[in-house]
C-alpha positions as CSV (number, residue, x, y, z in Angstrom):
1,M,-3.4,-0.6,42.8
2,K,-0.8,1.6,41.2
3,I,1.0,-1.5,39.8
4,L,-2.2,-2.8,38.3
5,R,-2.9,0.6,36.7
6,A,0.6,0.8,35.3
7,R,0.3,-2.7,33.8
8,L,-3.0,-1.9,32.2
9,I,-1.6,1.3,30.7
10,E,1.4,-0.7,29.4
11,L,-0.9,-3.4,27.9
12,K,-3.0,-0.7,26.1
13,L,0.1,1.0,24.8
14,R,1.5,-2.3,23.5
15,E,-1.9,-3.2,21.8
16,R,-2.0,0.3,20.2
17,Q,1.6,-0.1,18.9
18,E,0.8,-3.6,17.5
19,Q,-2.3,-2.2,15.7
20,Q,-0.4,0.7,14.2
21,A,2.3,-1.7,13.0
22,R,-0.3,-3.9,11.3
23,L,-1.9,-0.9,9.6
24,K,1.5,0.5,8.5
25,G,2.5,-2.8,7.0
26,K,5.9,-4.0,6.0
27,P,8.3,-1.4,4.8
28,S,9.1,-1.5,1.2
29,V,12.6,-1.4,-0.1
30,T,13.0,1.2,-2.8
31,G,16.4,1.4,-4.4
32,W,17.9,2.3,-7.7
33,G,15.9,0.7,-10.5
34,S,12.8,0.1,-8.4
35,R,9.7,1.7,-9.9
36,I,6.0,1.9,-9.2
37,R,4.8,2.6,-12.7
38,S,6.3,2.4,-16.2
39,Y,5.2,4.4,-19.2
40,V,5.8,3.2,-22.8
41,L,5.0,6.0,-25.2
42,H,6.4,4.7,-28.5
43,P,5.9,2.6,-30.6
44,Y,2.8,1.6,-28.7
45,T,1.3,3.2,-25.6
46,M,1.0,1.4,-22.3
47,V,1.1,2.3,-18.6
48,T,1.7,-0.5,-16.1
49,D,1.6,-0.2,-12.3
50,H,4.1,-2.8,-11.0
51,R,2.7,-3.0,-7.5
52,T,-0.8,-4.2,-8.7
53,E,0.0,-5.4,-12.2
54,V,-2.7,-3.1,-13.6
55,S,-2.1,-1.9,-17.2
56,T,-3.9,0.5,-19.5
57,S,-3.4,1.7,-23.0
58,N,-5.2,5.0,-22.4
59,I,-1.9,6.8,-21.6
60,Q,-3.3,10.2,-22.3
61,A,-5.8,9.9,-19.5
62,V,-3.1,8.8,-17.1
63,L,-0.9,11.7,-18.1
64,D,-3.8,14.0,-17.6
65,G,-4.0,12.7,-14.0
66,E,-6.7,10.0,-14.1
67,L,-5.1,7.6,-11.7
68,E,-8.3,6.1,-10.2
69,P,-7.8,2.5,-11.6
70,F,-4.3,2.3,-10.2
71,I,-5.4,3.8,-6.8
72,E,-8.4,1.5,-6.5
73,A,-6.4,-1.6,-7.4
74,Y,-3.7,-0.6,-4.8
75,L,-6.3,0.0,-2.1
76,E,-8.1,-3.3,-2.9
77,R,-4.8,-5.1,-2.7
78,Q,-3.9,-3.5,0.7
79,L,-7.4,-4.4,2.0
80,S,-7.0,-8.0,0.9
81,D,-3.5,-8.2,2.5
82,L,-5.0,-7.0,5.8
83,S,-7.8,-9.5,5.7
84,L,-5.4,-12.4,5.1
85,E,-3.4,-11.7,8.3
86,P,-4.4,-13.8,11.2
87,V,-6.3,-12.0,14.0
């Protein structure tokens, strides 16, 4: 009975670790020159999020902290990546 209990605990632990690994996703490599967002202030104004390819010309709003379009696009992309994984 103790062996069965130990195996069940081990199985549950392995399942939990696999679920956490799926939720965590693949580690991203960030190095010199990698960037999340680029800001062009002159001669025209444009902010581009390179993870989601979302761009806006309303740079003042972004500089004032209005990042919702970028956050929503990132979360939608993460959700679609999770739904594409085989179950």
